[in-house]
mmJSON file of the N, C-alpha and C atoms, coordinates in Angstrom:
{"data_MODEL":{"atom_site":{
"group_PDB":["ATOM","ATOM","ATOM","ATOM","ATOM","ATOM","ATOM","ATOM","ATOM","ATOM","ATOM","ATOM","ATOM","ATOM","ATOM","ATOM","ATOM","ATOM","ATOM","ATOM","ATOM","ATOM","ATOM","ATOM","ATOM","ATOM","ATOM","ATOM","ATOM","ATOM","ATOM","ATOM","ATOM","ATOM","ATOM","ATOM","ATOM","ATOM","ATOM","ATOM","ATOM","ATOM","ATOM","ATOM","ATOM","ATOM","ATOM","ATOM","ATOM","ATOM","ATOM","ATOM","ATOM","ATOM","ATOM","ATOM","ATOM","ATOM","ATOM","ATOM","ATOM","ATOM","ATOM","ATOM","ATOM","ATOM","ATOM","ATOM","ATOM","ATOM","ATOM","ATOM","ATOM","ATOM","ATOM","ATOM","ATOM","ATOM","ATOM","ATOM","ATOM","ATOM","ATOM","ATOM","ATOM","ATOM","ATOM","ATOM","ATOM","ATOM","ATOM","ATOM","ATOM","ATOM","ATOM","ATOM","ATOM","ATOM","ATOM","ATOM","ATOM","ATOM","ATOM","ATOM","ATOM","ATOM","ATOM","ATOM","ATOM","ATOM","ATOM","ATOM","ATOM","ATOM","ATOM","ATOM","ATOM","ATOM","ATOM","ATOM","ATOM","ATOM","ATOM","ATOM","ATOM","ATOM","ATOM","ATOM","ATOM","ATOM","ATOM","ATOM","ATOM","ATOM","ATOM","ATOM","ATOM","ATOM","ATOM","ATOM","ATOM","ATOM","ATOM","ATOM","ATOM","ATOM","ATOM","ATOM","ATOM","ATOM","ATOM","ATOM","ATOM","ATOM","ATOM","ATOM","ATOM","ATOM","ATOM"],
"id":[1,2,3,4,5,6,7,8,9,10,11,12,13,14,15,16,17,18,19,20,21,22,23,24,25,26,27,28,29,30,31,32,33,34,35,36,37,38,39,40,41,42,43,44,45,46,47,48,49,50,51,52,53,54,55,56,57,58,59,60,61,62,63,64,65,66,67,68,69,70,71,72,73,74,75,76,77,78,79,80,81,82,83,84,85,86,87,88,89,90,91,92,93,94,95,96,97,98,99,100,101,102,103,104,105,106,107,108,109,110,111,112,113,114,115,116,117,118,119,120,121,122,123,124,125,126,127,128,129,130,131,132,133,134,135,136,137,138,139,140,141,142,143,144,145,146,147,148,149,150,151,152,153,154,155,156,157,158,159],
"type_symbol":["N","C","C","N","C","C","N","C","C","N","C","C","N","C","C","N","C","C","N","C","C","N","C","C","N","C","C","N","C","C","N","C","C","N","C","C","N","C","C","N","C","C","N","C","C","N","C","C","N","C","C","N","C","C","N","C","C","N","C","C","N","C","C","N","C","C","N","C","C","N","C","C","N","C","C","N","C","C","N","C","C","N","C","C","N","C","C","N","C","C","N","C","C","N","C","C","N","C","C","N","C","C","N","C","C","N","C","C","N","C","C","N","C","C","N","C","C","N","C","C","N","C","C","N","C","C","N","C","C","N","C","C","N","C","C","N","C","C","N","C","C","N","C","C","N","C","C","N","C","C","N","C","C","N","C","C","N","C","C"],
"label_atom_id":["N","CA","C","N","CA","C","N","CA","C","N","CA","C","N","CA","C","N","CA","C","N","CA","C","N","CA","C","N","CA","C","N","CA","C","N","CA","C","N","CA","C","N","CA","C","N","CA","C","N","CA","C","N","CA","C","N","CA","C","N","CA","C","N","CA","C","N","CA","C","N","CA","C","N","CA","C","N","CA","C","N","CA","C","N","CA","C","N","CA","C","N","CA","C","N","CA","C","N","CA","C","N","CA","C","N","CA","C","N","CA","C","N","CA","C","N","CA","C","N","CA","C","N","CA","C","N","CA","C","N","CA","C","N","CA","C","N","CA","C","N","CA","C","N","CA","C","N","CA","C","N","CA","C","N","CA","C","N","CA","C","N","CA","C","N","CA","C","N","CA","C","N","CA","C","N","CA","C","N","CA","C","N","CA","C"],
"label_alt_id":[null,null,null,null,null,null,null,null,null,null,null,null,null,null,null,null,null,null,null,null,null,null,null,null,null,null,null,null,null,null,null,null,null,null,null,null,null,null,null,null,null,null,null,null,null,null,null,null,null,null,null,null,null,null,null,null,null,null,null,null,null,null,null,null,null,null,null,null,null,null,null,null,null,null,null,null,null,null,null,null,null,null,null,null,null,null,null,null,null,null,null,null,null,null,null,null,null,null,null,null,null,null,null,null,null,null,null,null,null,null,null,null,null,null,null,null,null,null,null,null,null,null,null,null,null,null,null,null,null,null,null,null,null,null,null,null,null,null,null,null,null,null,null,null,null,null,null,null,null,null,null,null,null,null,null,null,null,null,null],
"label_comp_id":["MET","MET","MET","LYS","LYS","LYS","PHE","PHE","PHE","VAL","VAL","VAL","GLU","GLU","GLU","THR","THR","THR","LYS","LYS","LYS","ASN","ASN","ASN","ILE","ILE","ILE","GLU","GLU","GLU","PHE","PHE","PHE","GLU","GLU","GLU","ILE","ILE","ILE","LEU","LEU","LEU","HIS","HIS","HIS","PRO","PRO","PRO","LEU","LEU","LEU","ILE","ILE","ILE","GLU","GLU","GLU","GLU","GLU","GLU","THR","THR","THR","ALA","ALA","ALA","LYS","LYS","LYS","LYS","LYS","LYS","ILE","ILE","ILE","GLN","GLN","GLN","GLN","GLN","GLN","MET","MET","MET","SER","SER","SER","PRO","PRO","PRO","PHE","PHE","PHE","MET","MET","MET","ALA","ALA","ALA","GLN","GLN","GLN","THR","THR","THR","GLY","GLY","GLY","PRO","PRO","PRO","ALA","ALA","ALA","LYS","LYS","LYS","ARG","ARG","ARG","ASN","ASN","ASN","ASP","ASP","ASP","LYS","LYS","LYS","LYS","LYS","LYS","THR","THR","THR","ILE","ILE","ILE","LYS","LYS","LYS","ALA","ALA","ALA","THR","THR","THR","ILE","ILE","ILE","LYS","LYS","LYS","THR","THR","THR","ASN","ASN","ASN"],
"label_asym_id":["A","A","A","A","A","A","A","A","A","A","A","A","A","A","A","A","A","A","A","A","A","A","A","A","A","A","A","A","A","A","A","A","A","A","A","A","A","A","A","A","A","A","A","A","A","A","A","A","A","A","A","A","A","A","A","A","A","A","A","A","A","A","A","A","A","A","A","A","A","A","A","A","A","A","A","A","A","A","A","A","A","A","A","A","A","A","A","A","A","A","A","A","A","A","A","A","A","A","A","A","A","A","A","A","A","A","A","A","A","A","A","A","A","A","A","A","A","A","A","A","A","A","A","A","A","A","A","A","A","A","A","A","A","A","A","A","A","A","A","A","A","A","A","A","A","A","A","A","A","A","A","A","A","A","A","A","A","A","A"],
"label_entity_id":["1","1","1","1","1","1","1","1","1","1","1","1","1","1","1","1","1","1","1","1","1","1","1","1","1","1","1","1","1","1","1","1","1","1","1","1","1","1","1","1","1","1","1","1","1","1","1","1","1","1","1","1","1","1","1","1","1","1","1","1","1","1","1","1","1","1","1","1","1","1","1","1","1","1","1","1","1","1","1","1","1","1","1","1","1","1","1","1","1","1","1","1","1","1","1","1","1","1","1","1","1","1","1","1","1","1","1","1","1","1","1","1","1","1","1","1","1","1","1","1","1","1","1","1","1","1","1","1","1","1","1","1","1","1","1","1","1","1","1","1","1","1","1","1","1","1","1","1","1","1","1","1","1","1","1","1","1","1","1"],
"label_seq_id":[1,1,1,2,2,2,3,3,3,4,4,4,5,5,5,6,6,6,7,7,7,8,8,8,9,9,9,10,10,10,11,11,11,12,12,12,13,13,13,14,14,14,15,15,15,16,16,16,17,17,17,18,18,18,19,19,19,20,20,20,21,21,21,22,22,22,23,23,23,24,24,24,25,25,25,26,26,26,27,27,27,28,28,28,29,29,29,30,30,30,31,31,31,32,32,32,33,33,33,34,34,34,35,35,35,36,36,36,37,37,37,38,38,38,39,39,39,40,40,40,41,41,41,42,42,42,43,43,43,44,44,44,45,45,45,46,46,46,47,47,47,48,48,48,49,49,49,50,50,50,51,51,51,52,52,52,53,53,53],
"pdbx_PDB_ins_code":[null,null,null,null,null,null,null,null,null,null,null,null,null,null,null,null,null,null,null,null,null,null,null,null,null,null,null,null,null,null,null,null,null,null,null,null,null,null,null,null,null,null,null,null,null,null,null,null,null,null,null,null,null,null,null,null,null,null,null,null,null,null,null,null,null,null,null,null,null,null,null,null,null,null,null,null,null,null,null,null,null,null,null,null,null,null,null,null,null,null,null,null,null,null,null,null,null,null,null,null,null,null,null,null,null,null,null,null,null,null,null,null,null,null,null,null,null,null,null,null,null,null,null,null,null,null,null,null,null,null,null,null,null,null,null,null,null,null,null,null,null,null,null,null,null,null,null,null,null,null,null,null,null,null,null,null,null,null,null],
"Cartn_x":[18.331,19.546,20.193,20.035,20.676,20.184,18.88,18.327,18.989,19.052,19.64,21.132,21.793,23.215,23.444,22.634,22.812,22.422,21.53,21.105,21.923,22.827,23.709,22.925,21.933,21.165,21.222,20.958,20.959,19.651,19.758,18.581,17.584,18.085,17.226,16.18,16.444,15.471,14.167,14.233,13.051,12.236,12.745,12.048,10.607,10.325,8.928,8.011,8.492,7.699,7.428,8.429,8.274,7.293,7.398,6.488,5.048,4.848,3.494,2.912,3.709,3.251,2.854,3.642,3.328,2.011,1.764,0.494,-0.677,-0.511,-1.596,-2.02,-1.056,-1.434,-2.175,-2.064,-2.798,-4.189,-4.406,-5.656,-6.587,-6.057,-6.915,-6.457,-7.314,-6.989,-5.967,-5.237,-4.295,-4.976,-6.179,-6.909,-7.137,-7.543,-7.822,-6.534,-5.419,-4.151,-3.429,-3.906,-3.227,-3.248,-2.17,-2.063,-1.448,-1.341,-0.647,-1.227,-0.354,-0.805,-1.763,-1.549,-2.432,-3.857,-3.977,-5.307,-5.987,-5.183,-5.724,-5.936,-5.48,-5.528,-4.758,-3.62,-2.76,-1.853,-2.409,-1.705,-0.418,-0.392,0.804,1.98,1.745,2.795,3.191,2.227,2.517,3.401,3.036,3.83,5.235,5.373,6.696,7.538,6.922,7.637,8.094,7.242,7.594,8.748,8.761,9.824,11.179,11.19,12.456,13.01,12.221,12.679,13.137],
"Cartn_y":[68.945,68.162,68.32,69.464,69.686,68.67,68.366,67.412,66.047,65.517,64.181,64.189,65.301,65.383,65.382,66.129,66.184,64.871,64.127,62.832,61.671,62.004,61.0,59.858,60.245,59.244,59.598,58.62,58.824,59.501,60.487,61.202,60.26,59.232,58.297,57.635,57.544,56.916,57.72,58.987,59.848,59.775,59.128,59.069,58.563,57.457,57.006,58.05,58.74,59.786,60.933,61.327,62.407,61.999,60.775,60.286,60.237,59.749,59.67,61.066,61.995,63.378,63.979,63.734,64.239,63.655,62.386,61.763,62.404,62.613,63.181,64.551,65.403,66.76,66.773,65.688,65.596,65.014,64.325,63.61,64.236,65.103,65.656,67.052,67.724,69.07,68.998,70.082,70.091,69.788,70.288,70.032,68.536,67.834,66.403,65.585,66.124,65.398,65.543,66.435,66.666,65.423,65.262,64.159,64.681,63.837,64.162,65.349,66.215,67.333,68.275,68.462,69.352,68.792,67.512,66.891,66.884,66.665,66.613,67.998,69.031,70.403,70.521,69.841,69.822,71.051,72.164,73.445,73.458,72.746,72.696,72.095,70.962,70.32,71.181,71.78,72.629,73.808,74.462,75.594,75.157,73.998,73.484,73.212,72.687,72.397,73.682,74.669,75.947,76.601,76.53,77.138,76.495,75.195,74.499,74.615,75.123,75.242,76.597],
"Cartn_z":[-9.209,-9.126,-7.761,-7.142,-5.854,-4.822,-4.846,-3.886,-4.019,-5.22,-5.389,-5.077,-5.358,-5.032,-3.526,-2.793,-1.341,-0.673,-1.3,-0.747,-1.307,-2.224,-2.834,-3.498,-4.311,-5.062,-6.55,-7.369,-8.821,-9.245,-10.126,-10.61,-11.287,-11.949,-12.684,-11.794,-10.5,-9.597,-9.544,-9.92,-9.906,-11.198,-12.209,-13.503,-13.397,-12.682,-12.59,-11.943,-10.939,-10.295,-11.258,-12.004,-12.982,-14.074,-14.55,-15.595,-15.095,-13.877,-13.312,-13.132,-12.698,-12.532,-13.879,-14.9,-16.234,-16.749,-16.483,-16.89,-16.158,-14.851,-14.047,-14.555,-14.901,-15.308,-16.641,-17.39,-18.649,-18.446,-17.328,-17.123,-16.093,-15.215,-14.161,-13.762,-13.044,-12.582,-11.447,-11.217,-10.097,-8.765,-8.581,-7.338,-7.13,-8.172,-8.061,-7.907,-8.376,-8.323,-6.985,-6.146,-4.872,-3.989,-3.252,-2.289,-0.999,-0.022,1.215,1.954,2.497,3.311,2.572,1.277,0.515,0.485,0.241,0.162,1.54,2.577,3.945,4.544,3.825,4.324,5.643,5.705,6.888,6.861,7.332,7.248,8.076,9.173,10.013,9.229,8.559,7.779,6.586,5.922,4.773,5.203,6.303,6.799,7.157,7.803,8.179,6.941,5.9,4.658,3.98,3.962,3.339,4.084,5.391,6.192,5.956,5.656,5.485,4.074,3.147,1.747,1.419],
"occupancy":[1.0,1.0,1.0,1.0,1.0,1.0,1.0,1.0,1.0,1.0,1.0,1.0,1.0,1.0,1.0,1.0,1.0,1.0,1.0,1.0,1.0,1.0,1.0,1.0,1.0,1.0,1.0,1.0,1.0,1.0,1.0,1.0,1.0,1.0,1.0,1.0,1.0,1.0,1.0,1.0,1.0,1.0,1.0,1.0,1.0,1.0,1.0,1.0,1.0,1.0,1.0,1.0,1.0,1.0,1.0,1.0,1.0,1.0,1.0,1.0,1.0,1.0,1.0,1.0,1.0,1.0,1.0,1.0,1.0,1.0,1.0,1.0,1.0,1.0,1.0,1.0,1.0,1.0,1.0,1.0,1.0,1.0,1.0,1.0,1.0,1.0,1.0,1.0,1.0,1.0,1.0,1.0,1.0,1.0,1.0,1.0,1.0,1.0,1.0,1.0,1.0,1.0,1.0,1.0,1.0,1.0,1.0,1.0,1.0,1.0,1.0,1.0,1.0,1.0,1.0,1.0,1.0,1.0,1.0,1.0,1.0,1.0,1.0,1.0,1.0,1.0,1.0,1.0,1.0,1.0,1.0,1.0,1.0,1.0,1.0,1.0,1.0,1.0,1.0,1.0,1.0,1.0,1.0,1.0,1.0,1.0,1.0,1.0,1.0,1.0,1.0,1.0,1.0,1.0,1.0,1.0,1.0,1.0,1.0],
"B_iso_or_equiv":[0.0,0.0,0.0,0.0,0.0,0.0,0.0,0.0,0.0,0.0,0.0,0.0,0.0,0.0,0.0,0.0,0.0,0.0,0.0,0.0,0.0,0.0,0.0,0.0,0.0,0.0,0.0,0.0,0.0,0.0,0.0,0.0,0.0,0.0,0.0,0.0,0.0,0.0,0.0,0.0,0.0,0.0,0.0,0.0,0.0,0.0,0.0,0.0,0.0,0.0,0.0,0.0,0.0,0.0,0.0,0.0,0.0,0.0,0.0,0.0,0.0,0.0,0.0,0.0,0.0,0.0,0.0,0.0,0.0,0.0,0.0,0.0,0.0,0.0,0.0,0.0,0.0,0.0,0.0,0.0,0.0,0.0,0.0,0.0,0.0,0.0,0.0,0.0,0.0,0.0,0.0,0.0,0.0,0.0,0.0,0.0,0.0,0.0,0.0,0.0,0.0,0.0,0.0,0.0,0.0,0.0,0.0,0.0,0.0,0.0,0.0,0.0,0.0,0.0,0.0,0.0,0.0,0.0,0.0,0.0,0.0,0.0,0.0,0.0,0.0,0.0,0.0,0.0,0.0,0.0,0.0,0.0,0.0,0.0,0.0,0.0,0.0,0.0,0.0,0.0,0.0,0.0,0.0,0.0,0.0,0.0,0.0,0.0,0.0,0.0,0.0,0.0,0.0,0.0,0.0,0.0,0.0,0.0,0.0],
"pdbx_formal_charge":[null,null,null,null,null,null,null,null,null,null,null,null,null,null,null,null,null,null,null,null,null,null,null,null,null,null,null,null,null,null,null,null,null,null,null,null,null,null,null,null,null,null,null,null,null,null,null,null,null,null,null,null,null,null,null,null,null,null,null,null,null,null,null,null,null,null,null,null,null,null,null,null,null,null,null,null,null,null,null,null,null,null,null,null,null,null,null,null,null,null,null,null,null,null,null,null,null,null,null,null,null,null,null,null,null,null,null,null,null,null,null,null,null,null,null,null,null,null,null,null,null,null,null,null,null,null,null,null,null,null,null,null,null,null,null,null,null,null,null,null,null,null,null,null,null,null,null,null,null,null,null,null,null,null,null,null,null,null,null],
"auth_seq_id":[1,1,1,2,2,2,3,3,3,4,4,4,5,5,5,6,6,6,7,7,7,8,8,8,9,9,9,10,10,10,11,11,11,12,12,12,13,13,13,14,14,14,15,15,15,16,16,16,17,17,17,18,18,18,19,19,19,20,20,20,21,21,21,22,22,22,23,23,23,24,24,24,25,25,25,26,26,26,27,27,27,28,28,28,29,29,29,30,30,30,31,31,31,32,32,32,33,33,33,34,34,34,35,35,35,36,36,36,37,37,37,38,38,38,39,39,39,40,40,40,41,41,41,42,42,42,43,43,43,44,44,44,45,45,45,46,46,46,47,47,47,48,48,48,49,49,49,50,50,50,51,51,51,52,52,52,53,53,53],
"auth_comp_id":["MET","MET","MET","LYS","LYS","LYS","PHE","PHE","PHE","VAL","VAL","VAL","GLU","GLU","GLU","THR","THR","THR","LYS","LYS","LYS","ASN","ASN","ASN","ILE","ILE","ILE","GLU","GLU","GLU","PHE","PHE","PHE","GLU","GLU","GLU","ILE","ILE","ILE","LEU","LEU","LEU","HIS","HIS","HIS","PRO","PRO","PRO","LEU","LEU","LEU","ILE","ILE","ILE","GLU","GLU","GLU","GLU","GLU","GLU","THR","THR","THR","ALA","ALA","ALA","LYS","LYS","LYS","LYS","LYS","LYS","ILE","ILE","ILE","GLN","GLN","GLN","GLN","GLN","GLN","MET","MET","MET","SER","SER","SER","PRO","PRO","PRO","PHE","PHE","PHE","MET","MET","MET","ALA","ALA","ALA","GLN","GLN","GLN","THR","THR","THR","GLY","GLY","GLY","PRO","PRO","PRO","ALA","ALA","ALA","LYS","LYS","LYS","ARG","ARG","ARG","ASN","ASN","ASN","ASP","ASP","ASP","LYS","LYS","LYS","LYS","LYS","LYS","THR","THR","THR","ILE","ILE","ILE","LYS","LYS","LYS","ALA","ALA","ALA","THR","THR","THR","ILE","ILE","ILE","LYS","LYS","LYS","THR","THR","THR","ASN","ASN","ASN"],
"auth_asym_id":["A","A","A","A","A","A","A","A","A","A","A","A","A","A","A","A","A","A","A","A","A","A","A","A","A","A","A","A","A","A","A","A","A","A","A","A","A","A","A","A","A","A","A","A","A","A","A","A","A","A","A","A","A","A","A","A","A","A","A","A","A","A","A","A","A","A","A","A","A","A","A","A","A","A","A","A","A","A","A","A","A","A","A","A","A","A","A","A","A","A","A","A","A","A","A","A","A","A","A","A","A","A","A","A","A","A","A","A","A","A","A","A","A","A","A","A","A","A","A","A","A","A","A","A","A","A","A","A","A","A","A","A","A","A","A","A","A","A","A","A","A","A","A","A","A","A","A","A","A","A","A","A","A","A","A","A","A","A","A"],
"auth_atom_id":["N","CA","C","N","CA","C","N","CA","C","N","CA","C","N","CA","C","N","CA","C","N","CA","C","N","CA","C","N","CA","C","N","CA","C","N","CA","C","N","CA","C","N","CA","C","N","CA","C","N","CA","C","N","CA","C","N","CA","C","N","CA","C","N","CA","C","N","CA","C","N","CA","C","N","CA","C","N","CA","C","N","CA","C","N","CA","C","N","CA","C","N","CA","C","N","CA","C","N","CA","C","N","CA","C","N","CA","C","N","CA","C","N","CA","C","N","CA","C","N","CA","C","N","CA","C","N","CA","C","N","CA","C","N","CA","C","N","CA","C","N","CA","C","N","CA","C","N","CA","C","N","CA","C","N","CA","C","N","CA","C","N","CA","C","N","CA","C","N","CA","C","N","CA","C","N","CA","C","N","CA","C","N","CA","C"],
"pdbx_PDB_model_num":[1,1,1,1,1,1,1,1,1,1,1,1,1,1,1,1,1,1,1,1,1,1,1,1,1,1,1,1,1,1,1,1,1,1,1,1,1,1,1,1,1,1,1,1,1,1,1,1,1,1,1,1,1,1,1,1,1,1,1,1,1,1,1,1,1,1,1,1,1,1,1,1,1,1,1,1,1,1,1,1,1,1,1,1,1,1,1,1,1,1,1,1,1,1,1,1,1,1,1,1,1,1,1,1,1,1,1,1,1,1,1,1,1,1,1,1,1,1,1,1,1,1,1,1,1,1,1,1,1,1,1,1,1,1,1,1,1,1,1,1,1,1,1,1,1,1,1,1,1,1,1,1,1,1,1,1,1,1,1]
}}}
């Protein structure tokens, strides 16, 4: 909730993303579901993301 509050957006806008994620975890392994930097093995971006969180 903190993220949507700081960005001043409604939480409901995330519902489709949450639903799609829930479907994925029932249909495939976490490894197969990875996207973005994780799938590309982009360690620089992953490290930058971890540092900012």
